[in-house]
C-alpha positions in Angstrom: 28.2 20.8 -14.0 28.4 17.9 -16.3 25.0 16.5 -17.4 25.3 12.8 -17.6 22.6 10.2 -18.4 21.4 10.0 -14.8 21.0 13.7 -14.5 19.2 13.8 -17.8 16.7 11.1 -16.8 16.3 12.6 -13.3 15.4 15.9 -14.8 13.1 14.5 -17.4 11.4 11.7 -15.5 12.4 12.1 -11.9 11.2 15.7 -11.9 7.7 14.3 -12.1 7.9 13.0 -8.6 9.6 16.1 -7.3 7.0 18.5 -8.7 4.1 16.4 -7.4 5.2 17.4 -3.9 5.0 21.1 -4.6 2.3 23.6 -5.9 4.1 23.7 -9.3 2.0 21.1 -11.2 -1.2 22.7 -10.1 -0.1 26.1 -11.4 0.9 24.4 -14.7 -2.6 22.9 -15.1 -4.7 26.1 -14.9 -6.5 25.0 -18.1 -7.7 21.9 -16.3 -8.6 23.8 -13.2 -10.7 26.3 -15.3 -12.3 23.4 -17.2 -13.3 21.6 -14.0 -15.3 24.7 -12.9 -17.9 23.5 -15.5 -18.6 20.5 -13.2 -21.8 21.3 -11.4 -20.6 19.8 -8.2 -17.4 21.8 -8.0 -17.7 24.1 -5.0 -17.1 27.8 -5.5 -15.8 29.3 -2.2 -17.0 32.7 -1.0 -14.7 35.6 -1.0 -12.9 36.3 2.2 -9.8 35.7 4.4 -8.4 32.2 4.5 -7.3 30.2 7.5 -5.8 26.7 8.2 -7.0 23.8 10.3 -5.0 20.6 11.0 -5.7 17.0 10.1 -4.3 13.7 8.7 -4.7 11.9 5.4 -6.0 8.4 5.4 -5.9 7.8 1.6 -2.8 5.6 1.9 -0.8 4.1 4.8 1.5 7.1 4.9 -0.6 9.0 7.5 0.6 12.5 6.3 -0.3 15.5 8.5 -2.4 18.1 6.8 -2.8 21.9 6.8 -6.3 22.4 5.4 -7.0 25.8 3.9 -10.5 27.2 4.3 -12.4 30.3 3.2 -15.5 30.6 5.4 -16.7 27.0 5.8 -15.4 25.8 2.5 -12.2 23.7 2.1 -10.3 25.3 -0.8 -6.9 23.7 -0.6 -5.1 20.9 1.1 -1.4 21.1 1.9 1.0 19.2 4.0 1.7 20.4 7.5 5.1 22.1 7.6 5.6 21.0 11.2 5.1 17.3 10.5 8.2 14.9 10.7 6.2 12.5 8.5 5.8 14.7 5.4 7.5 18.1 6.3 5.0 20.3 4.6 4.7 18.4 1.4 1.9 16.1 0.1 1.4 13.9 -2.9 -1.1 14.7 -5.7 -3.7 12.2 -4.4 -3.7 13.8 -1.0 -3.8 17.3 -2.4 -6.9 16.4 -4.4 -8.9 15.0 -1.6 -11.3 18.0 -1.5 -12.7 16.8 -4.8 -13.5 13.5 -3.2 -15.1 15.4 -0.3 -17.5 17.3 -2.6 -17.6 14.9 -5.6 -20.5 12.9 -7.0 -19.2 9.6 -5.8 -20.1 10.5 -2.2 -22.9 8.4 -0.6 -25.6 10.7 0.7 -26.7 8.6 3.7 -27.4 5.1 5.0 -29.1 2.8 2.4 -30.3 -0.7 2.0 -30.3 -2.6 -1.3 -33.7 -2.5 -3.0 -32.9 -4.5 -6.2 -30.6 -7.2 -7.3 -27.0 -7.1 -5.9 -25.0 -4.6 -7.9 -28.1 -3.2 -9.7 -27.7 0.2 -8.1 -31.2 0.4 -6.6 -31.3 1.6 -3.0 -33.8 2.7 -0.3 -32.7 5.4 2.1 -32.8 4.7 5.8 -32.5 6.7 8.9 -29.4 6.0 11.0 -31.5 4.4 13.7 -33.1 2.0 11.1 -29.7 1.2 9.5 -28.0 0.4 12.8 -30.9 -1.7 14.0 -30.8 -3.7 10.8 -27.1 -4.5 11.3 -27.6 -5.3 15.0 -30.5 -7.6 14.1 -28.4 -9.4 11.4 -25.4 -9.9 13.7 -27.6 -11.1 16.5 -29.3 -13.7 14.3 -26.0 -15.4 13.3 -25.5 -18.2 15.8 -22.0 -18.1 17.4 -20.8 -15.5 14.9 -18.7 -18.0 13.1 -19.9 -16.7 9.7 -19.1 -13.1 10.6 -16.0 -11.3 9.4 -14.7 -7.8 9.3 -12.2 -6.5 6.8 -10.3 -3.4 8.0 -8.0 -0.8 6.4 -5.8 -1.1 9.5 -5.1 -3.7 12.2 -4.2 -1.1 14.8 -6.1 1.9 16.1 -9.3 2.8 17.9 -11.8 1.9 15.1 -10.2 -1.5 14.3 -10.3 -2.2 18.1 -14.0 -1.5 18.1 -14.5 -3.9 15.2 -12.5 -6.5 17.2 -14.7 -5.9 20.2 -17.9 -6.2 18.1 -16.7 -9.6 16.7 -15.8 -10.8 20.2 -19.3 -9.9 21.3 -20.9 -12.1 18.6 -18.3 -14.9 19.0 -16.2 -14.4 15.9 -12.4 -14.3 15.6 -12.4 -13.3 11.9 -10.9 -9.8 12.1 -9.0 -9.3 8.8 -6.8 -6.7 7.1 -5.5 -6.1 3.7 -2.1 -7.8 3.4 1.0 -5.7 2.6 4.7 -6.1 2.5 4.8 -5.2 6.2 3.0 -8.5 7.1 5.9 -10.4 5.5 8.5 -8.2 7.0 7.2 -8.7 10.5 7.2 -12.4 10.1 10.8 -12.2 8.9 11.7 -10.0 11.9 10.2 -12.6 14.2 12.5 -15.3 12.8 15.7 -13.2 12.7 15.5 -10.7 15.5 12.6 -11.7 17.7 9.4 -9.8 17.8 6.9 -8.8 20.5 3.3 -8.1 19.7 2.8 -4.8 18.0 6.4 -4.3 17.0 7.1 -3.3 13.4 9.9 -3.0 10.8 11.4 0.3 9.8 14.0 1.6 7.4 16.0 4.6 8.6 16.2 6.3 5.2 16.8 9.7 6.7 20.3 8.6 7.9 21.3 6.1 5.2 23.8 6.9 2.5 22.7 4.2 0.0 19.4 2.6 -0.7 19.4 -0.8 -2.4 15.8 -1.1 -3.5 14.5 -4.6 -4.6 11.7 -3.5 -6.8 10.2 -0.9 -4.4 8.6 2.2 -6.0 10.6 4.6 -3.8 9.7 7.7 -5.9 6.2 6.6 -6.7 4.7 6.1 -3.2 6.3 3.2 -1.3 5.4 3.4 2.4 5.0 7.1 3.4 5.2 8.6 -0.1 6.6 12.1 0.7 9.3 10.7 3.0 10.4 8.2 0.4 10.3 10.6 -2.6 12.7 12.8 -0.7 14.9 9.9 0.0 15.0 9.0 -3.7 16.0 12.6 -4.5 18.7 13.0 -1.9 20.3 9.5 -1.3 22.4 7.3 -3.5 20.3 4.5 -4.8 20.4 1.2 -6.7 17.1 0.1 -8.2 16.4 -3.5 -9.2 13.3 -4.0 -11.4 12.4 -4.9 -15.0 11.1 -1.4 -15.9 12.9 2.0 -16.1 10.5 3.7 -13.6 10.8 7.1 -12.1 12.7 5.5 -9.2 15.1 3.7 -11.6 15.6 6.9 -13.6 16.6 8.8 -10.4 18.9 6.0 -9.2 22.7 5.9 -9.5 22.4 2.4 -10.9 19.5 0.6 -12.5 19.7 -3.2 -12.6 17.1 -4.8 -14.9 16.1 -8.1 -13.5 13.5 -10.5 -14.7 10.0 -9.9 -13.0 9.7 -11.5 -9.6 13.4 -12.4 -9.2 14.5 -9.5 -7.0 14.9 -11.8 -4.0 17.2 -14.2 -5.9 19.2 -11.1 -6.9 19.5 -10.1 -3.3 20.8 -13.5 -2.4 23.3 -13.4 -5.3 24.6 -10.1 -3.9 24.8 -11.7 -0.4 26.8 -14.6 -1.9 29.2 -12.3 -3.6 29.7 -10.4 -0.4 30.5 -13.7 1.4 32.7 -15.1 -1.3 34.7 -11.8 -1.6 34.7 -11.3 2.1 33.0 -8.0 1.8 30.7 -8.4 4.8 31.1 -6.9 8.3 33.2 -9.5 10.0 32.9 -7.9 13.5 29.1 -7.6 13.4 28.6 -11.1 12.0 31.0 -12.7 14.5 29.7 -10.9 17.6 26.1 -10.1 17.0 24.7 -12.9 14.8 24.2 -16.7 14.9 23.6 -19.3 12.1 26.1 -17.6 9.7 28.1 -20.8 8.9 25.0 -22.8 7.8 23.5 -19.8 6.0 26.7 -18.9 4.1 27.3 -22.6 3.1 23.7 -22.8 1.7 24.2 -19.4 0.0 27.4 -20.3 -1.8 26.0 -23.6 -2.9 22.8 -22.3 -4.4 23.0 -18.6 -5.1 26.4 -17.7 -6.6 26.1 -14.9 -9.1 26.8 -17.4 -11.9 23.9 -19.7 -10.8 21.6 -16.8 -10.2 22.1 -15.3 -13.6 19.9 -18.0 -15.2 17.0 -16.9 -13.0 17.5 -13.1 -12.8 19.1 -12.4 -16.1 21.7 -10.2 -14.3 25.3 -10.8 -15.1 27.8 -11.8 -12.4 29.8 -8.6 -13.2 26.8 -6.5 -12.3 26.1 -8.5 -9.2 29.7 -7.9 -8.0 29.4 -4.2 -8.8 26.3 -3.9 -6.6 27.9 -6.0 -3.8 31.0 -3.7 -3.8 28.8 -0.6 -3.8 26.6 -1.9 -1.0 29.5 -3.1 1.1 31.5 0.0 0.5 28.8 2.4 1.7 29.0 3.7 5.2 25.4 3.3 6.2 23.5 1.4 3.4 20.1 -0.2 3.7 18.3 -2.8 1.5 14.5 -2.8 1.4 11.9 -4.7 -0.5 8.2 -4.6 -1.2 7.6 -4.3 -4.9 5.6 -1.3 -6.1 4.1 0.8 -3.3 4.4 -2.1 -0.8 0.7 -2.8 -0.9 1.3 -6.5 -1.8 3.3 -9.0 0.3 6.5 -10.6 -1.0 7.5 -14.2 -0.3 8.9 -14.8 3.2 12.0 -16.1 1.6 12.5 -12.8 -0.2 12.0 -10.8 3.0 14.6 -13.1 4.8 17.0 -12.5 1.9 16.8 -8.7 2.4 17.2 -9.1 6.2 20.3 -11.2 5.6 21.7 -8.7 3.2 21.4 -5.9 5.8 22.9 -8.1 8.5 25.9 -9.0 6.4 26.7 -5.3 6.2 25.8 -4.7 9.9 23.0 -2.5 8.9 20.6 -3.8 11.5 19.5 -1.7 14.6 21.7 1.2 13.7 21.4 4.7 12.1 20.6 4.4 8.4 19.7 0.7 8.5 16.9 -1.8 9.1 15.4 -1.2 12.5 12.8 -2.6 14.9 10.0 -0.2 15.6 8.4 -0.3 19.1 4.7 -1.1 19.7 2.2 1.7 20.1 1.6 2.5 23.8 -2.2 2.3 23.7 -4.1 -0.9 24.1 -5.9 -0.9 20.8 -3.7 -3.2 18.8 -5.9 -5.9 17.2 -5.2 -9.5 16.1 -1.7 -10.3 14.7 -1.6 -11.4 11.1 0.7 -14.5 11.1 -2.2 -16.5 9.7 -3.7 -13.7 7.6 -3.2 -15.7 4.4 -5.3 -18.6 5.6 -8.0 -16.3 6.9 -8.3 -14.4 3.7 -8.4 -17.7 1.8 -11.3 -18.7 4.0 -13.1 -15.4 3.2 -12.8 -16.3 -0.5 -14.3 -19.7 -0.1 -18.0 -19.8 -1.1 -20.3 -20.4 1.8 -17.8 -19.7 4.5 -18.9 -16.1 5.2 -22.5 -15.1 6.1 -21.8 -11.4 6.8 -18.8 -9.3 5.9 -18.2 -5.8 7.2 -15.9 -3.7 5.0 -14.2 -0.6 6.5 -11.8 1.1 4.0 -10.5 -1.9 2.0 -12.8 -2.1 -1.0 -12.2 -5.9 -1.6 -14.2 -6.0 -4.9 -11.3 -3.9 -6.3 -8.3 -4.7 -4.2 -8.8 -8.5 -3.7 -10.9 -9.4 -6.8 -7.9 -10.7 -8.7 -10.0 -12.6 -11.2 -13.6 -13.3 -12.2 -13.5 -16.3 -9.9 -12.5 -14.1 -6.9 -15.3 -11.6 -7.7 -17.8 -14.5 -7.8 -16.5 -15.8 -4.4 -17.0 -12.3 -2.8 -20.4 -12.0 -4.4 -21.5 -15.3 -2.8 -21.2 -13.7 0.7 -24.6 -13.7 2.4 -24.7 -10.0 3.5 -22.1 -7.4 2.7 -22.0 -4.2 4.8 -20.0 -1.2 3.6 -18.9 1.7 5.7 -17.4 3.5 2.7 -18.2 7.2 2.2 -17.8 6.7 -1.6 -19.8 4.5 -4.0 -16.8 2.2 -4.6 -16.9 -1.3 -6.0 -17.7 -2.9 -2.7 -20.4 -0.4 -1.7 -22.0 -0.9 -5.2 -22.2 -4.7 -4.3 -23.3 -4.2 -0.7 -26.6 -5.0 0.9 -26.3 -2.3 3.6 -24.3 0.9 3.5 -23.5 2.9 6.6 -21.3 5.7 5.1 -18.4 6.9 7.2 -17.2 10.5 7.3 -14.1 11.3 5.1 -10.8 12.1 6.8 -11.6 15.8 6.4 -14.8 15.5 8.4 -13.9 13.4 11.5 -11.7 13.0 14.5 -9.7 9.8 14.5 -6.3 8.4 15.3 -4.2 7.3 12.3 -1.4 4.8 13.3 1.3 4.9 10.6 2.6 1.5 9.5 4.7 2.5 6.6 8.4 1.8 7.4 9.0 4.8 9.7 11.8 4.4 12.2 9.7 5.1 15.3 6.1 4.4 16.3 3.9 7.2 15.0 0.3 8.2 15.2 -1.3 11.2 13.4 -4.7 12.7 14.1 -7.4 13.2 11.6 -9.5 16.3 12.6 -12.8 17.6 11.3 -11.9 20.5 8.9 -15.6 20.8 8.0 -19.0 19.7 9.1 -20.1 16.5 7.3 -21.2 17.3 3.8 -23.5 14.3 3.6 -25.7 12.5 6.1 -22.8 10.4 7.2 -21.8 9.1 10.6 -18.4 8.2 12.2 -18.0 4.4 12.0 -16.8 4.5 15.6 -20.2 5.9 16.7 -22.0 3.3 14.6 -20.1 0.4 16.1 -20.7 1.7 19.7 -24.4 2.0 18.9 -24.7 -1.4 17.2 -22.6 -3.2 19.8 -24.8 -1.8 22.6 -27.9 -3.3 21.0 -26.4 -6.9 21.0 -26.9 -9.4 23.8 -24.2 -8.8 26.3 -23.0 -5.7 24.5 -24.1 -2.9 26.8 -21.1 -3.3 29.0 -18.6 -3.8 26.2 -19.8 -0.6 24.4 -20.6 1.6 27.4 -19.2 4.9 26.0 -21.6 7.7 25.1 -19.8 8.5 21.9 -16.7 7.7 19.9 -14.8 10.8 21.0 -15.1 9.8 24.6 -13.9 6.3 23.7 -11.0 7.7 21.6 -9.7 9.8 24.5 -9.9 6.9 26.9 -8.2 4.5 24.5 -5.2 6.8 23.8 -4.5 7.3 27.5 -1.3 9.2 28.2 -0.6 10.0 24.6 -3.9 11.7 24.0 -2.9 15.1 25.2 0.1 15.3 22.9 -1.9 13.8 20.0 -4.7 16.2 20.4 -2.6 19.3 21.0 0.0 18.7 18.3 -1.9 16.5 15.8 0.9 13.9 16.0 2.5 11.6 18.5 5.8 9.8 18.1 7.4 7.3 20.4 11.1 6.8 21.2 13.5 5.2 18.8 13.5 1.8 20.5 16.8 0.7 19.0 18.7 3.6 20.5 17.7 2.9 24.0 20.5 1.6 26.3 23.7 0.1 25.0 22.2 -3.0 23.3 22.8 -3.2 19.6 19.9 -5.6 19.1 16.6 -6.1 20.8 14.7 -9.2 21.7 15.5 -12.1 23.9 18.5 -13.4 22.1 20.2 -10.0 21.6 21.5 -11.5 18.3 20.5 -11.6 14.7 19.8 -15.1 13.4 20.6 -15.9 9.8 17.7 -18.1 8.5 17.8 -20.5 5.5 14.4 -19.9 3.9 12.1 -22.9 3.5 9.9 -21.6 0.7 10.6 -20.3 -2.8 12.5 -17.1 -3.1 11.1 -16.2 -6.5 7.4 -16.4 -7.2 7.1 -15.8 -10.9 4.3 -16.3 -13.4 4.2 -19.8 -14.9 6.3 -19.7 -18.1 4.6 -22.8 -19.5 1.3 -21.1 -20.1 0.4 -21.9 -23.7 0.4 -19.0 -26.2 1.4 -16.4 -23.6 5.0 -15.5 -24.3 5.2 -12.2 -22.4 5.1 -11.2 -18.7 2.7 -8.5 -17.5 4.0 -6.2 -14.8 2.5 -3.2 -13.1 3.7 0.3 -13.6 3.4 2.7 -10.7 2.7 6.5 -10.5 2.6 9.0 -7.7 -0.4 10.5 -9.5 -2.5 7.3 -9.4 -3.9 5.8 -6.2 -3.6 2.1 -6.4 -5.3 1.3 -3.1 -9.0 1.1 -2.1 -9.8 4.7 -2.9 -9.5 5.9 -6.5 -8.0 9.2 -7.7 -10.1 12.3 -7.5 -11.6 13.6 -10.8 -9.0 16.4 -11.0 -6.1 14.0 -10.5 -7.4 11.8 -13.2 -6.8 14.7 -15.6 -3.1 14.8 -14.7 -2.3 11.2 -15.5 0.3 10.9 -18.3 -1.0 10.2 -21.8 1.6 7.4 -21.8 -0.7 5.6 -19.3 -4.2 6.6 -20.2 -5.8 8.3 -23.3 -9.5 8.8 -23.7 -10.3 6.1 -21.1 -8.0 3.5 -22.7 -4.9 2.2 -20.9 -1.5 2.2 -22.6 1.0 -0.6 -22.3 4.7 0.0 -22.7 6.8 -2.6 -24.5 10.3 -2.8 -25.8 10.6 -2.1 -29.6 11.9 -5.7 -30.1 8.9 -7.1 -28.3 6.5 -5.0 -30.4 8.2 -6.1 -33.6 7.8 -9.8 -32.8 4.1 -9.2 -32.2 3.7 -7.1 -35.4 2.9 -4.0 -33.4 3.9 -0.3 -33.8 3.7 2.8 -31.7 0.1 3.9 -31.3 -1.5 0.6 -32.3 -4.6 -0.8 -30.6 -4.0 -4.3 -29.2 -5.6 -6.9 -27.1 -3.8 -7.7 -23.9 -4.6 -11.3 -22.7 -3.7 -13.1 -19.5 -5.1 -16.4 -18.1 -7.5 -14.2 -16.1 -9.0 -11.9 -18.8 -8.3 -9.6 -21.6 -8.5 -5.9 -22.4 -8.1 -3.4 -25.3 -5.0 -1.2 -24.8 -2.9 1.3 -26.7 0.7 0.3 -27.5 3.6 2.6 -26.5 7.2 1.7 -27.4 9.8 2.3 -24.6 13.4 1.0 -24.5 13.2 1.2 -20.7 11.1 -2.0 -20.6 13.0 -5.3 -20.6 12.3 -7.4 -23.8 9.4 -9.8 -23.2 7.8 -7.6 -20.6 4.5 -5.6 -20.8 4.1 -2.7 -18.4 0.5 -1.6 -17.5 -0.3 1.3 -15.1 -1.7 0.0 -11.7 -4.6 1.7 -10.0 -6.9 2.3 -13.0 -9.9 0.3 -14.2 -12.4 1.2 -11.5 -15.9 0.1 -12.3 -17.6 2.2 -9.7 -17.3 5.7 -8.1 -18.6 8.1 -10.7 -18.4 9.0 -14.4 -15.2 11.0 -13.8 -13.4 8.1 -12.1 -15.0 4.9 -13.2 -14.5 3.3 -16.6 -11.0 4.8 -17.1 -8.5 2.2 -18.2 -7.8 -1.4 -17.3 -7.4 -2.9 -13.9 -4.0 -4.5 -13.5 -5.3 -6.5 -10.5 -8.1 -8.1 -12.5 -5.6 -9.3 -15.1 -2.8 -10.5 -12.7 -4.6 -13.3 -10.8 -3.0 -14.7 -7.6 0.1 -16.6 -6.6 0.3 -17.8 -3.0 3.5 -18.1 -1.0 3.2 -21.6 0.4 4.9 -20.6 3.7 2.7 -17.6 4.6 -0.4 -18.3 2.5 -0.3 -14.6 1.3 -0.9 -13.6 -2.3 2.5 -12.5 -3.6 1.6 -12.2 -7.2 4.0 -10.1 -9.3 3.2 -10.3 -12.9 1.2 -12.7 -15.1 1.9 -14.5 -18.4 0.4 -12.5 -21.2 0.1 -12.0 -24.9 -0.3 -8.9 -27.0 -2.0 -9.1 -30.3 -3.0 -6.4 -32.8 -6.6 -5.3 -32.9 
């Protein structure tokens, strides 16, 4: 076999993603494993036979099914369930390492109330009865509940529904979730295909033959990580982004585009398909509407020649991508930069929808598909106005009490010192985290939940799958600490409120869960996973919704949301670099996983930035230099690494580092990309769609 550039890069860089889904890296790091036995909190299992119990991971939106290996009553290894259609026996490095979070020193031992100044770290232990009574008293004292808000890791599922019920009881409508690309995609679907409550957007990557990825970290954890890593390794792929990532190295074609311009590039490809008549004429003429107006707008504003000034991509490359996408049998275009944890502009999502529709890759095998709503009545508030609600949360004086369940806003939403100050101005902060994360450290009251290895709970998967899916977290072990299921806490607290005894009439969470799941409970409980039908394959209809047609929509807002180039003295653009080994969500890496992070990202607690040699030369920097990275939102000391796979003028910094809480093995390692990137709001959705920030890099 001839080894070309793509094979070489895939072997050298892409193999990183592949090995993270197997036991290989853990065998290769025996020295680290032996060293970690010196940690006093590392459990040493008894000698004996091993056995497996099931479960589901909640450390990211992927909802992977687990096979938890035990010896006696100790969890000794976590693997992917081989019977799961979500992850097919594999698991990412973050999921594999969850046992260290289970036993690690960042665990909160039991309910606590703040005893000193906020963030000072002084606490008084409470009994669960005392802690629940304090929360109930505080909720009851807030007139009309207008100042009460809940920030949830998910908007769908049994526990979010209990939060919604608790807010309804006190008269508040401020149920909030962390925004992601799926919020934008669902708004785009509503405009182009029609959308009923609870319906989602999926990408049938199993049956596609070409993935056109607009900045998505397909091999680094986009959506359901294991599923997408397999797609990156088995499908033809075109990757559009300013950095030669693992995904780009595994792709058949890497298209370097200026940061934040991926949506403009998508429209330039669409314009090329229209101009060269490469689109699916039958689908467009029989199953769509609005094409004439859309195509006229497209050809006037987004020809490859006009788009080049914005994206930096030549018209020849645009045409090459258009020909490849149009010539594939079942291609799909997807967006959601990085791991999809941040929204994109609505205009960018509409561009990607239009690109799929031009090829006819809508509601068919291998394309963009509509995912049916889950069948149990626990879906909480829709998020069309999520941006405005989150903005209200960040306004000083607008929130008297905030309950946080699994979102860690002091890390995930604190995009600047100003944002941190706004969150800190909230009257009372209640954390349900099982770990001493950034938000728990700033809380007034902590009611620690079990981890996903210690509890029974439904896990709805909202990660781009082709059909509605729910996995089941199951207790592999009795709680290690004095924790309590948040569902049981909410039932207890709700029952103490005026008018809450009827609304929270269940004896315990497990009874409530079984009742909530209805007909799907038996399958979910017996098999650990429930999947609905593929909605778009029902009947003879090609499209779903009232119109039965796809509508091409001319976007109202900006397609590209890029960092302000006029910022004085900041000639570079900072972008995040993603890794399958680094959790970039609310929960940090386990201590063991921290030891597997590449020394091109982190060395002795200091982050590396990767820059093109020409960029470094202009700044007077060399390989290994220490430099100061500055943005309008802060600065940090970093190490400089030269890499020709970064576009000139771009600085790449690993995302997911820079935690200030948890424990000594996790906190204080590296620089937070989020804290340096600030925020940039899509004027149409109100969501923060920041991708990059103006930056400078100076020696010393």
